C-alpha atoms as a printed R data frame, in Angstrom:
    type eleno elety resid chain resno      x       y      z
1   ATOM     1    CA   MET     A     1 51.082  86.963 39.802
2   ATOM     2    CA   VAL     A     2 52.497  85.231 37.339
3   ATOM     3    CA   ALA     A     3 56.782  85.454 37.543
4   ATOM     4    CA   PHE     A     4 59.353  84.350 35.208
5   ATOM     5    CA   LYS     A     5 62.596  83.939 35.694
6   ATOM     6    CA   LEU     A     6 64.848  84.561 32.052
7   ATOM     7    CA   SER     A     7 68.540  85.562 31.339
8   ATOM     8    CA   SER     A     8 67.763  86.116 27.281
9   ATOM     9    CA   PRO     A     9 66.193  89.458 25.867
10  ATOM    10    CA   TRP     A    10 64.971  86.608 23.425
11  ATOM    11    CA   LEU     A    11 62.994  84.400 26.213
12  ATOM    12    CA   ILE     A    12 61.922  87.362 27.799
13  ATOM    13    CA   ALA     A    13 60.218  88.525 24.418
14  ATOM    14    CA   THR     A    14 58.952  84.882 23.488
15  ATOM    15    CA   SER     A    15 57.544  84.956 27.078
16  ATOM    16    CA   ILE     A    16 55.790  88.241 26.423
17  ATOM    17    CA   LEU     A    17 54.145  86.137 23.189
18  ATOM    18    CA   LEU     A    18 52.914  83.157 25.505
19  ATOM    19    CA   SER     A    19 51.400  85.556 28.185
20  ATOM    20    CA   ALA     A    20 48.799  86.524 26.226
21  ATOM    21    CA   ALA     A    21 46.704  84.421 26.848
22  ATOM    22    CA   THR     A    22 47.584  85.405 31.165
23  ATOM    23    CA   THR     A    23 44.276  88.655 30.137
24  ATOM    24    CA   THR     A    24 42.189  90.907 31.867
25  ATOM    25    CA   ALA     A    25 39.417  91.588 30.951
26  ATOM    26    CA   PHE     A    26 37.698  95.215 31.518
27  ATOM    27    CA   THR     A    27 33.968  96.826 30.218
28  ATOM    28    CA   SER     A    28 32.749  99.981 31.072
29  ATOM    29    CA   ARG     A    29 29.328 101.153 30.431
30  ATOM    30    CA   ASN     A    30 30.885 103.190 27.269
31  ATOM    31    CA   VAL     A    31 33.461 101.341 26.808
32  ATOM    32    CA   SER     A    32 33.669  99.004 24.516
33  ATOM    33    CA   SER     A    33 35.077  95.067 26.437
34  ATOM    34    CA   ARG     A    34 38.486  94.897 25.549
35  ATOM    35    CA   ARG     A    35 41.772  92.178 26.610
36  ATOM    36    CA   ILE     A    36 45.144  93.471 28.413
37  ATOM    37    CA   ALA     A    37 47.589  91.481 27.817
38  ATOM    38    CA   THR     A    38 49.034  91.781 31.575
39  ATOM    39    CA   ILE     A    39 52.524  90.184 32.807
40  ATOM    40    CA   PRO     A    40 52.012  91.497 36.742
41  ATOM    41    CA   THR     A    41 55.770  90.689 37.774
42  ATOM    42    CA   LEU     A    42 58.623  89.420 35.299
43  ATOM    43    CA   LEU     A    43 62.002  88.658 36.667
44  ATOM    44    CA   LEU     A    44 64.922  89.557 34.759
45  ATOM    45    CA   SER     A    45 68.230  89.092 34.038
46  ATOM    46    CA   SER     A    46 71.842  89.063 32.631
47  ATOM    47    CA   THR     A    47 72.949  85.711 33.698
48  ATOM    48    CA   ALA     A    48 70.373  83.013 35.741
49  ATOM    49    CA   ASP     A    49 72.312  84.017 38.917
50  ATOM    50    CA   THR     A    50 71.606  87.905 38.678
51  ATOM    51    CA   PRO     A    51 68.000  88.002 38.526
52  ATOM    52    CA   VAL     A    52 65.955  91.575 38.713
53  ATOM    53    CA   SER     A    53 62.710  92.110 39.427
54  ATOM    54    CA   THR     A    54 60.547  94.593 37.839
55  ATOM    55    CA   GLN     A    55 56.148  95.008 37.354
56  ATOM    56    CA   TYR     A    56 55.301  96.473 34.126
57  ATOM    57    CA   ASP     A    57 51.687  96.209 32.116
58  ATOM    58    CA   VAL     A    58 51.223  95.564 28.363
59  ATOM    59    CA   VAL     A    59 48.821  96.509 25.419
60  ATOM    60    CA   LYS     A    60 48.270  95.423 23.015
61  ATOM    61    CA   VAL     A    61 47.303  97.292 19.617
62  ATOM    62    CA   ASP     A    62 45.252  94.878 17.452
63  ATOM    63    CA   LEU     A    63 45.608  95.190 13.636
64  ATOM    64    CA   THR     A    64 45.088  93.276 10.836
65  ATOM    65    CA   ASP     A    65 47.459  91.442  8.558
66  ATOM    66    CA   GLY     A    66 50.182  90.635 11.291
67  ATOM    67    CA   ARG     A    67 50.829  94.705 12.593
68  ATOM    68    CA   ASP     A    68 50.022  93.788 15.747
69  ATOM    69    CA   TYR     A    69 51.876  95.421 18.639
70  ATOM    70    CA   PRO     A    70 52.638  96.118 22.285
71  ATOM    71    CA   ILE     A    71 52.931  98.904 24.574
72  ATOM    72    CA   TYR     A    72 54.498  98.386 27.469
73  ATOM    73    CA   ILE     A    73 53.665 100.522 30.233
74  ATOM    74    CA   GLY     A    74 56.210  99.987 33.556
75  ATOM    75    CA   SER     A    75 59.150 102.231 35.667
76  ATOM    76    CA   ASP     A    76 62.435 101.904 36.857
77  ATOM    77    CA   PHE     A    77 63.641 100.061 34.345
78  ATOM    78    CA   THR     A    78 66.578  98.749 34.767
79  ATOM    79    CA   ASP     A    79 69.074  98.705 31.075
80  ATOM    80    CA   ASP     A    80 68.468  95.415 30.759
81  ATOM    81    CA   GLU     A    81 65.212  95.580 30.920
82  ATOM    82    CA   ALA     A    82 64.663  97.941 29.442
83  ATOM    83    CA   ALA     A    83 66.754  96.965 25.942
84  ATOM    84    CA   ALA     A    84 65.191  93.176 26.499
85  ATOM    85    CA   LEU     A    85 61.735  94.244 26.049
86  ATOM    86    CA   ILE     A    86 62.632  96.288 23.253
87  ATOM    87    CA   LYS     A    87 65.241  95.138 21.475
88  ATOM    88    CA   PRO     A    88 63.600  91.999 20.283
89  ATOM    89    CA   HIS     A    89 61.380  94.958 17.898
90  ATOM    90    CA   ILE     A    90 64.315  95.891 15.860
91  ATOM    91    CA   LEU     A    91 64.762  93.695 13.283
92  ATOM    92    CA   GLY     A    92 67.718  94.900 11.260
93  ATOM    93    CA   LYS     A    93 71.489  95.770 12.468
94  ATOM    94    CA   ARG     A    94 70.970  99.297 12.314
95  ATOM    95    CA   VAL     A    95 69.458 101.801 14.737
96  ATOM    96    CA   LEU     A    96 68.302 105.703 14.023
97  ATOM    97    CA   LEU     A    97 67.481 107.447 17.217
98  ATOM    98    CA   ILE     A    98 66.048 110.604 17.138
99  ATOM    99    CA   THR     A    99 65.568 113.355 20.339
100 ATOM   100    CA   ASN     A   100 65.713 116.909 20.260
101 ATOM   101    CA   ASP     A   101 67.858 118.791 22.138
102 ATOM   102    CA   ASN     A   102 66.212 119.286 25.802
103 ATOM   103    CA   ILE     A   103 66.504 115.593 26.063
104 ATOM   104    CA   ASP     A   104 69.052 114.452 24.820
105 ATOM   105    CA   LYS     A   105 71.270 115.414 27.649
106 ATOM   106    CA   TRP     A   106 68.277 113.250 30.361
107 ATOM   107    CA   TYR     A   107 68.173 110.071 27.839
108 ATOM   108    CA   LEU     A   108 70.035 110.200 24.691
109 ATOM   109    CA   ASP     A   109 72.881 108.230 26.260
110 ATOM   110    CA   ARG     A   110 71.055 105.536 27.759
111 ATOM   111    CA   TYR     A   111 69.641 104.677 24.959
112 ATOM   112    CA   GLN     A   112 72.335 104.996 22.805
113 ATOM   113    CA   LYS     A   113 74.155 101.957 24.687
114 ATOM   114    CA   LEU     A   114 71.595 100.056 26.197
115 ATOM   115    CA   LEU     A   115 70.233  99.750 22.036
116 ATOM   116    CA   GLU     A   116 73.698  98.659 21.069
117 ATOM   117    CA   GLY     A   117 75.724  95.387 21.438
118 ATOM   118    CA   ASP     A   118 74.049  91.671 19.418
119 ATOM   119    CA   GLY     A   119 75.953  93.070 16.276
120 ATOM   120    CA   LYS     A   120 73.755  96.245 16.474
121 ATOM   121    CA   GLN     A   121 75.199 100.255 15.702
122 ATOM   122    CA   VAL     A   122 73.266 102.911 17.054
123 ATOM   123    CA   ASP     A   123 73.969 106.673 15.567
124 ATOM   124    CA   THR     A   124 71.740 109.857 16.676
125 ATOM   125    CA   VAL     A   125 69.892 112.682 15.790
126 ATOM   126    CA   VAL     A   126 68.873 115.510 17.841
127 ATOM   127    CA   LEU     A   127 66.818 117.929 16.841
128 ATOM   128    CA   PRO     A   128 65.463 121.285 18.083
129 ATOM   129    CA   ASP     A   129 63.333 121.409 20.515
130 ATOM   130    CA   GLY     A   130 59.556 122.634 20.440
131 ATOM   131    CA   GLU     A   131 56.453 122.374 18.456
132 ATOM   132    CA   GLU     A   132 57.771 124.829 16.158
133 ATOM   133    CA   HIS     A   133 59.874 123.208 14.419
134 ATOM   134    CA   LYS     A   134 57.499 120.984 13.532
135 ATOM   135    CA   THR     A   135 58.807 121.241  9.879
136 ATOM   136    CA   PHE     A   136 58.916 119.886  6.915
137 ATOM   137    CA   GLU     A   137 62.954 121.457  6.597
138 ATOM   138    CA   CYS     A   138 62.995 120.027 10.754
139 ATOM   139    CA   MET     A   139 62.165 116.395  9.789
140 ATOM   140    CA   SER     A   140 64.508 116.552  6.333
141 ATOM   141    CA   MET     A   141 67.192 115.798  8.934
142 ATOM   142    CA   VAL     A   142 66.313 112.770  9.649
143 ATOM   143    CA   LEU     A   143 66.477 111.731  6.057
144 ATOM   144    CA   ASP     A   144 69.285 113.376  5.804
145 ATOM   145    CA   LYS     A   145 71.513 111.370  8.574
146 ATOM   146    CA   ALA     A   146 69.568 108.380  7.323
147 ATOM   147    CA   LEU     A   147 70.861 108.949  3.837
148 ATOM   148    CA   GLU     A   148 74.684 110.237  4.938
149 ATOM   149    CA   LEU     A   149 74.905 106.932  6.722
150 ATOM   150    CA   GLY     A   150 73.344 104.841  3.729
151 ATOM   151    CA   LEU     A   151 70.681 103.192  6.283
152 ATOM   152    CA   ASP     A   152 68.369 100.098  4.325
153 ATOM   153    CA   ARG     A   153 64.937  98.662  4.637
154 ATOM   154    CA   ARG     A   154 65.457  96.926  7.774
155 ATOM   155    CA   SER     A   155 67.151  99.684  9.557
156 ATOM   156    CA   THR     A   156 64.672 100.804 12.436
157 ATOM   157    CA   PHE     A   157 64.003 104.509 13.914
158 ATOM   158    CA   VAL     A   158 63.515 105.050 17.627
159 ATOM   159    CA   ALA     A   159 61.799 108.468 18.128
160 ATOM   160    CA   LEU     A   160 62.968 109.444 22.253
161 ATOM   161    CA   GLY     A   161 61.046 112.497 23.393
162 ATOM   162    CA   GLY     A   162 57.187 113.968 23.626
163 ATOM   163    CA   GLY     A   163 54.443 114.676 20.210
164 ATOM   164    CA   VAL     A   164 56.647 116.603 18.263
165 ATOM   165    CA   ILE     A   165 59.445 113.661 18.171
166 ATOM   166    CA   GLY     A   166 57.181 110.925 17.361
167 ATOM   167    CA   ASP     A   167 55.381 112.543 15.022
168 ATOM   168    CA   MET     A   168 58.702 113.952 13.069
169 ATOM   169    CA   VAL     A   169 60.246 110.241 13.316
170 ATOM   170    CA   GLY     A   170 56.827 108.575 12.289
171 ATOM   171    CA   PHE     A   171 56.686 110.113  9.132
172 ATOM   172    CA   ALA     A   172 60.348 110.357  7.845
173 ATOM   173    CA   SER     A   173 59.702 106.805  8.568
174 ATOM   174    CA   ALA     A   174 56.732 106.570  6.415
175 ATOM   175    CA   ILE     A   175 57.825 107.776  3.327
176 ATOM   176    CA   TYR     A   176 62.076 106.627  3.312
177 ATOM   177    CA   GLN     A   177 62.454 104.254  0.957
178 ATOM   178    CA   ARG     A   178 58.763 103.807  0.892
179 ATOM   179    CA   GLY     A   179 58.291 103.060  4.543
180 ATOM   180    CA   VAL     A   180 61.150 101.506  7.051
181 ATOM   181    CA   ASN     A   181 60.238 100.149 10.481
182 ATOM   182    CA   PHE     A   182 60.299 102.386 13.739
183 ATOM   183    CA   ILE     A   183 59.573 102.892 17.750
184 ATOM   184    CA   GLN     A   184 58.108 105.001 19.894
185 ATOM   185    CA   ILE     A   185 59.468 105.505 23.509
186 ATOM   186    CA   PRO     A   186 57.413 108.550 24.543
187 ATOM   187    CA   THR     A   187 58.618 110.694 27.627
188 ATOM   188    CA   THR     A   188 55.818 113.303 28.139
189 ATOM   189    CA   VAL     A   189 52.135 111.947 29.390
190 ATOM   190    CA   MET     A   190 51.285 113.440 25.815
191 ATOM   191    CA   ALA     A   191 52.726 110.909 24.137
192 ATOM   192    CA   MET     A   192 52.509 108.165 26.365
193 ATOM   193    CA   VAL     A   193 48.795 108.750 26.118
194 ATOM   194    CA   ASP     A   194 48.146 109.208 22.852
195 ATOM   195    CA   SER     A   195 49.960 110.613 20.016
196 ATOM   196    CA   SER     A   196 52.618 107.517 20.549
197 ATOM   197    CA   VAL     A   197 49.872 105.221 20.040
198 ATOM   198    CA   GLY     A   198 48.441 104.924 16.759
199 ATOM   199    CA   GLY     A   199 50.259 105.197 14.185
200 ATOM   200    CA   LYS     A   200 48.977 109.077 12.920
201 ATOM   201    CA   THR     A   201 52.285 111.072 12.003
202 ATOM   202    CA   GLY     A   202 53.842 114.302 10.477
203 ATOM   203    CA   VAL     A   203 54.315 117.325 10.413
204 ATOM   204    CA   ASN     A   204 52.703 120.725 10.698
205 ATOM   205    CA   HIS     A   205 52.302 123.221  7.481
206 ATOM   206    CA   PRO     A   206 51.945 127.149  7.727
207 ATOM   207    CA   LEU     A   207 48.382 127.279  7.200
208 ATOM   208    CA   GLY     A   208 47.466 124.039  9.761
209 ATOM   209    CA   LYS     A   209 48.565 122.157 11.753
210 ATOM   210    CA   ASN     A   210 49.475 118.506 11.131
211 ATOM   211    CA   MET     A   211 47.932 118.669  7.547
212 ATOM   212    CA   VAL     A   212 51.146 116.803  5.964
213 ATOM   213    CA   GLY     A   213 51.994 113.594  6.999
214 ATOM   214    CA   SER     A   214 50.706 109.663  7.425
215 ATOM   215    CA   PHE     A   215 49.749 106.802  9.402
216 ATOM   216    CA   HIS     A   216 52.017 104.488 10.023
217 ATOM   217    CA   GLN     A   217 52.453 102.519 13.251
218 ATOM   218    CA   PRO     A   218 55.291 101.756 14.979
219 ATOM   219    CA   GLN     A   219 56.811  98.268 16.060
220 ATOM   220    CA   CYS     A   220 56.086  98.999 19.975
221 ATOM   221    CA   VAL     A   221 55.802 101.545 21.941
222 ATOM   222    CA   PHE     A   222 58.102 101.756 25.220
223 ATOM   223    CA   ILE     A   223 56.970 103.191 28.190
224 ATOM   224    CA   ASP     A   224 58.973 104.365 31.694
225 ATOM   225    CA   THR     A   225 57.005 106.861 33.237
226 ATOM   226    CA   THR     A   226 60.587 107.391 35.857
227 ATOM   227    CA   THR     A   227 61.130 110.041 33.008
228 ATOM   228    CA   LEU     A   228 57.942 111.937 33.149
229 ATOM   229    CA   ASP     A   229 60.645 113.095 36.128
230 ATOM   230    CA   THR     A   230 62.149 115.227 34.540
231 ATOM   231    CA   LEU     A   231 59.216 116.943 32.752
232 ATOM   232    CA   PRO     A   232 57.841 120.602 33.247
233 ATOM   233    CA   ASP     A   233 54.745 121.099 34.503
234 ATOM   234    CA   ARG     A   234 53.338 122.875 32.469
235 ATOM   235    CA   GLU     A   235 53.627 119.999 30.065
236 ATOM   236    CA   LEU     A   236 52.554 117.147 32.696
237 ATOM   237    CA   LYS     A   237 49.308 119.358 32.586
238 ATOM   238    CA   SER     A   238 49.518 119.433 28.970
239 ATOM   239    CA   GLY     A   239 48.791 115.575 28.731
240 ATOM   240    CA   ILE     A   240 46.634 116.045 31.082
241 ATOM   241    CA   SER     A   241 43.399 117.663 28.776
242 ATOM   242    CA   GLU     A   242 44.197 114.363 25.961
243 ATOM   243    CA   VAL     A   243 43.732 111.522 29.908
244 ATOM   244    CA   VAL     A   244 40.666 113.829 30.192
245 ATOM   245    CA   LYS     A   245 39.435 113.681 26.636
246 ATOM   246    CA   TYR     A   246 39.392 109.715 26.784
247 ATOM   247    CA   GLY     A   247 36.554 110.265 30.119
248 ATOM   248    CA   LEU     A   248 34.028 112.517 27.962
249 ATOM   249    CA   ILE     A   249 34.284 110.511 24.768
250 ATOM   250    CA   ARG     A   250 33.549 107.152 25.776
251 ATOM   251    CA   ASP     A   251 34.676 106.419 29.044
252 ATOM   252    CA   ALA     A   252 31.942 107.563 31.968
253 ATOM   253    CA   PRO     A   253 33.656 105.720 34.825
254 ATOM   254    CA   PHE     A   254 37.215 106.825 33.998
255 ATOM   255    CA   PHE     A   255 36.289 110.449 33.715
256 ATOM   256    CA   GLU     A   256 34.870 110.184 37.546
257 ATOM   257    CA   TRP     A   257 38.323 108.660 38.997
258 ATOM   258    CA   GLN     A   258 39.379 111.888 37.320
259 ATOM   259    CA   GLU     A   259 37.311 113.669 39.442
260 ATOM   260    CA   GLU     A   260 38.641 112.364 42.459
261 ATOM   261    CA   ASN     A   261 42.798 111.674 41.881
262 ATOM   262    CA   MET     A   262 43.178 114.716 39.544
263 ATOM   263    CA   ALA     A   263 44.917 116.206 42.530
264 ATOM   264    CA   LYS     A   264 47.009 112.720 42.576
265 ATOM   265    CA   LEU     A   265 47.960 113.243 38.751
266 ATOM   266    CA   LEU     A   266 48.795 116.898 39.221
267 ATOM   267    CA   ALA     A   267 51.138 115.726 42.535
268 ATOM   268    CA   ARG     A   268 53.115 112.544 40.202
269 ATOM   269    CA   ASP     A   269 51.876 110.220 42.304
270 ATOM   270    CA   PRO     A   270 53.345 106.668 40.880
271 ATOM   271    CA   GLU     A   271 49.804 104.192 41.147
272 ATOM   272    CA   ALA     A   272 47.440 107.499 39.715
273 ATOM   273    CA   THR     A   273 49.779 108.439 37.017
274 ATOM   274    CA   ARG     A   274 50.704 104.620 35.486
275 ATOM   275    CA   TYR     A   275 46.904 104.475 36.237
276 ATOM   276    CA   ALA     A   276 45.674 107.108 33.950
277 ATOM   277    CA   ILE     A   277 48.183 106.319 30.638
278 ATOM   278    CA   LYS     A   278 47.177 101.804 31.385
279 ATOM   279    CA   ARG     A   279 43.627 103.219 30.416
280 ATOM   280    CA   SER     A   280 44.541 105.752 28.376
281 ATOM   281    CA   CYS     A   281 46.568 103.786 25.823
282 ATOM   282    CA   GLU     A   282 43.767 100.872 26.058
283 ATOM   283    CA   ASN     A   283 40.865 103.374 25.445
284 ATOM   284    CA   LYS     A   284 43.436 104.218 22.334
285 ATOM   285    CA   ALA     A   285 43.552 100.948 21.287
286 ATOM   286    CA   ASP     A   286 40.364 100.202 21.055
287 ATOM   287    CA   VAL     A   287 39.545 102.625 18.848
288 ATOM   288    CA   VAL     A   288 42.888 101.814 16.357
289 ATOM   289    CA   LYS     A   289 41.666  98.772 16.562
290 ATOM   290    CA   ALA     A   290 37.934  99.749 15.096
291 ATOM   291    CA   ASP     A   291 38.719 102.083 13.109
292 ATOM   292    CA   GLU     A   292 42.945 102.451 12.291
293 ATOM   293    CA   LYS     A   293 42.561 105.111  9.145
294 ATOM   294    CA   GLU     A   294 40.170 108.180 10.970
295 ATOM   295    CA   GLY     A   295 36.966 106.294  8.555
296 ATOM   296    CA   GLY     A   296 34.872 107.068 11.650
297 ATOM   297    CA   ILE     A   297 34.777 106.576 15.432
298 ATOM   298    CA   ARG     A   298 38.649 107.909 15.780
299 ATOM   299    CA   ALA     A   299 37.681 110.872 14.848
300 ATOM   300    CA   THR     A   300 36.458 110.726 18.506
301 ATOM   301    CA   LEU     A   301 39.920 111.367 19.462
302 ATOM   302    CA   ASN     A   302 39.873 114.546 17.836
303 ATOM   303    CA   LEU     A   303 37.532 116.215 20.545
304 ATOM   304    CA   GLY     A   304 38.318 120.041 20.757
305 ATOM   305    CA   HIS     A   305 41.144 119.805 18.237
306 ATOM   306    CA   THR     A   306 38.943 121.461 16.015
307 ATOM   307    CA   PHE     A   307 38.886 124.777 17.904
308 ATOM   308    CA   GLY     A   308 42.717 124.027 19.432
309 ATOM   309    CA   HIS     A   309 43.865 123.578 16.128
310 ATOM   310    CA   ALA     A   310 43.237 127.209 14.894
311 ATOM   311    CA   VAL     A   311 43.994 128.802 17.986
312 ATOM   312    CA   GLU     A   312 47.398 127.176 17.374
313 ATOM   313    CA   THR     A   313 48.247 128.317 14.509
314 ATOM   314    CA   GLU     A   314 46.608 131.570 14.177
315 ATOM   315    CA   SER     A   315 48.851 132.222 17.643
316 ATOM   316    CA   GLY     A   316 52.131 130.636 16.539
317 ATOM   317    CA   TYR     A   317 53.257 126.859 16.646
318 ATOM   318    CA   GLY     A   318 54.581 126.194 20.803
319 ATOM   319    CA   THR     A   319 52.136 130.136 21.855
320 ATOM   320    CA   TRP     A   320 50.162 127.168 22.476
321 ATOM   321    CA   LEU     A   321 51.104 123.471 24.167
322 ATOM   322    CA   HIS     A   322 49.228 121.131 21.949
323 ATOM   323    CA   GLY     A   323 47.060 120.303 25.241
324 ATOM   324    CA   GLU     A   324 46.844 123.755 26.553
325 ATOM   325    CA   ALA     A   325 45.082 124.407 22.964
326 ATOM   326    CA   VAL     A   326 43.179 121.203 23.748
327 ATOM   327    CA   SER     A   327 41.444 122.656 26.354
328 ATOM   328    CA   ILE     A   328 40.175 125.386 24.910
329 ATOM   329    CA   GLY     A   329 38.742 124.654 22.676
330 ATOM   330    CA   THR     A   330 37.712 121.265 24.591
331 ATOM   331    CA   ALA     A   331 35.733 123.751 26.251
332 ATOM   332    CA   MET     A   332 34.533 125.765 22.965
333 ATOM   333    CA   ALA     A   333 33.064 122.197 22.154
334 ATOM   334    CA   ALA     A   334 30.948 121.973 26.079
335 ATOM   335    CA   THR     A   335 29.603 124.997 25.493
336 ATOM   336    CA   MET     A   336 28.517 124.545 21.893
337 ATOM   337    CA   SER     A   337 27.179 121.175 22.677
338 ATOM   338    CA   GLU     A   338 25.442 122.867 25.502
339 ATOM   339    CA   LYS     A   339 23.474 125.255 23.505
340 ATOM   340    CA   LEU     A   340 22.544 122.966 21.241
341 ATOM   341    CA   GLY     A   341 20.929 121.241 24.417
342 ATOM   342    CA   TRP     A   342 22.586 117.323 23.485
343 ATOM   343    CA   ILE     A   343 23.920 117.922 27.266
344 ATOM   344    CA   ASP     A   344 22.534 119.194 29.769
345 ATOM   345    CA   ALA     A   345 24.545 122.786 31.571
346 ATOM   346    CA   ASP     A   346 25.705 119.864 35.151
347 ATOM   347    CA   LEU     A   347 27.629 117.938 32.424
348 ATOM   348    CA   LYS     A   348 28.883 121.405 31.286
349 ATOM   349    CA   GLU     A   349 30.366 122.168 34.392
350 ATOM   350    CA   ARG     A   350 31.800 119.775 35.309
351 ATOM   351    CA   ILE     A   351 34.169 119.569 32.163
352 ATOM   352    CA   TYR     A   352 35.104 123.342 33.029
353 ATOM   353    CA   LYS     A   353 35.551 122.111 36.138
354 ATOM   354    CA   ILE     A   354 37.588 119.444 35.851
355 ATOM   355    CA   LEU     A   355 39.845 121.100 33.426
356 ATOM   356    CA   GLU     A   356 40.353 124.032 35.877
357 ATOM   357    CA   ASP     A   357 40.846 121.272 39.082
358 ATOM   358    CA   ALA     A   358 44.130 120.800 35.527
359 ATOM   359    CA   GLN     A   359 44.912 124.326 36.318
360 ATOM   360    CA   LEU     A   360 44.013 123.971 32.022
361 ATOM   361    CA   PRO     A   361 42.997 127.033 30.065
362 ATOM   362    CA   VAL     A   362 39.253 126.909 29.942
363 ATOM   363    CA   LYS     A   363 39.263 130.356 27.163
364 ATOM   364    CA   LEU     A   364 40.980 132.680 25.467
365 ATOM   365    CA   PRO     A   365 43.445 134.901 26.766
366 ATOM   366    CA   LYS     A   366 43.731 139.118 26.521
367 ATOM   367    CA   GLU     A   367 46.318 139.005 24.342
368 ATOM   368    CA   SER     A   368 45.171 136.050 22.207
369 ATOM   369    CA   PRO     A   369 45.146 137.709 18.456
370 ATOM   370    CA   MET     A   370 42.093 135.138 17.943
371 ATOM   371    CA   THR     A   371 38.990 136.522 16.013
372 ATOM   372    CA   VAL     A   372 35.564 135.348 14.476
373 ATOM   373    CA   GLU     A   373 36.925 135.530 11.041
374 ATOM   374    CA   SER     A   374 40.283 132.893 11.409
375 ATOM   375    CA   PHE     A   375 38.181 130.823 13.616
376 ATOM   376    CA   ASN     A   376 36.700 129.917 10.367
377 ATOM   377    CA   LYS     A   377 38.905 130.746  7.893
378 ATOM   378    CA   LEU     A   378 41.145 127.781  9.938
379 ATOM   379    CA   MET     A   379 38.246 125.650 11.113
380 ATOM   380    CA   SER     A   380 37.034 125.184  6.831
381 ATOM   381    CA   LEU     A   381 40.823 123.918  6.498
382 ATOM   382    CA   ASP     A   382 40.519 121.142  9.206
383 ATOM   383    CA   LYS     A   383 41.323 117.937  8.028
384 ATOM   384    CA   LYS     A   384 37.553 116.648  9.300
385 ATOM   385    CA   VAL     A   385 35.586 118.698  6.441
386 ATOM   386    CA   ALA     A   386 34.761 116.555  3.671
387 ATOM   387    CA   ASP     A   387 33.063 117.352  0.750
388 ATOM   388    CA   GLY     A   388 33.528 121.559  2.256
389 ATOM   389    CA   GLN     A   389 31.064 120.569  5.252
390 ATOM   390    CA   LEU     A   390 32.853 120.924  8.261
391 ATOM   391    CA   ARG     A   391 32.326 118.527 10.676
392 ATOM   392    CA   LEU     A   392 32.782 118.330 14.802
393 ATOM   393    CA   ILE     A   393 33.282 116.537 17.583
394 ATOM   394    CA   LEU     A   394 30.302 117.158 19.966
395 ATOM   395    CA   LEU     A   395 29.010 115.625 23.237
396 ATOM   396    CA   GLN     A   396 26.141 114.705 23.521
397 ATOM   397    CA   GLY     A   397 23.395 112.594 26.268
398 ATOM   398    CA   ASP     A   398 25.121 111.220 29.146
399 ATOM   399    CA   LEU     A   399 28.833 111.394 29.658
400 ATOM   400    CA   GLY     A   400 31.124 109.183 27.496
401 ATOM   401    CA   GLY     A   401 28.720 110.369 24.837
402 ATOM   402    CA   CYS     A   402 29.179 112.228 21.383
403 ATOM   403    CA   VAL     A   403 29.094 112.233 18.080
404 ATOM   404    CA   PHE     A   404 30.888 113.014 14.777
405 ATOM   405    CA   THR     A   405 28.715 115.003 12.419
406 ATOM   406    CA   GLY     A   406 28.613 117.247 10.056
407 ATOM   407    CA   GLU     A   407 24.439 117.831 11.446
408 ATOM   408    CA   PHE     A   408 24.210 120.965 13.586
409 ATOM   409    CA   GLU     A   409 22.847 124.061 13.808
410 ATOM   410    CA   LYS     A   410 25.310 126.892 12.317
411 ATOM   411    CA   ASN     A   411 24.144 129.278 14.741
412 ATOM   412    CA   ALA     A   412 25.325 126.980 17.573
413 ATOM   413    CA   LEU     A   413 28.564 127.553 16.113
414 ATOM   414    CA   GLN     A   414 29.052 130.326 15.896
415 ATOM   415    CA   GLU     A   415 27.548 131.758 18.874
416 ATOM   416    CA   THR     A   416 30.050 129.672 20.628
417 ATOM   417    CA   ILE     A   417 33.104 131.782 19.070
418 ATOM   418    CA   GLU     A   418 32.080 134.843 19.584
419 ATOM   419    CA   GLU     A   419 31.546 134.245 23.140
420 ATOM   420    CA   PHE     A   420 35.178 132.988 23.210
421 ATOM   421    CA   VAL     A   421 36.227 135.564 21.119
422 ATOM   422    CA   ALA     A   422 34.273 137.985 24.122
423 ATOM   423    CA   GLU     A   423 35.705 137.071 26.396
424 ATOM   424    CA   ILE     A   424 39.366 138.546 24.735
425 ATOM   425    CA   ASN     A   425 38.588 142.266 25.359
426 ATOM   426    CA   ALA     A   426 36.092 141.785 28.691
């Protein structure tokens, strides 16, 4: 246990860097060895006489050219503590804080106030909530505001919300004056375990999900799991689909832990929730370090996404939550993998069971508009298509093993699509 009594945000930030020497190594059968900077306990205070204690973890995303950044993971941060961690990553004096019209009533005022001070001016933008608003037109509201305010290149954009807000704000920061800094403050499980980490930003296009975007890394990610208290149950379950993914593609012990603890995750058990977020971030950070721009191994993080994105696009953005569509896509990937003989029936059944235990869908509903033709058309537009060849993330071998490949029997793909479409009218 390492403890510090600090009275200045800048001293606290310095202590975080120094504490990187205090690390723990984690190794599993399917996860590469990692060193995670962890500060078990910090005593924080605005004055030397009034300490406030908290506990949190720091997961480091290792990148090249000095672009490393921390993911802070904890709960019940006071305003002073949150400010002490976030503000050292704001390099200039101007901040544009962006959220949606659902999150604003819960957290906008708090974060605007705690980011102010020390000569910083914080302006805000509130965007409409929902996947259907993840458009270039909606994102342009951020650019319009930045231009109206005369923000320069030392300005920082801050994304406060779920994956939609994070993706749009990240993209806006990537293209505003050819790039300004931004910070992620995710408020959903989906954003905490996946979309806020790794620098993928973008918006949807009527012909395909996330087809317009850029890679642009944040300065830091600040996760206060207390914000999940206001997250609807449906959104919670949607985020769990991405947690399941990490166990399937690379971290078998994590999958086994989820099998034993899914009820706790659904019940929002604080300890289980924080562990699942931290373990997911560790996995994501490892993959991003190895393949930042998705030239190979990072594509495996898209297990179930090619099928799922087709479902989201054809059904209309907002009909399905992203994690719900990915859950169906994961079931389809597992089914296809078994048809290819790459996994056994027992593993397929375990995958279906854990998704069902998480109360996630594993088949298309009666009202689904999906057809064999729409699946094939939309999947042919997927970002992982190369030289006209569809490439998929499929499971192979024991739990935790997967491949990213275009070399598979096409009849297995068609049989899988036909099987799931047939269930609509069954």
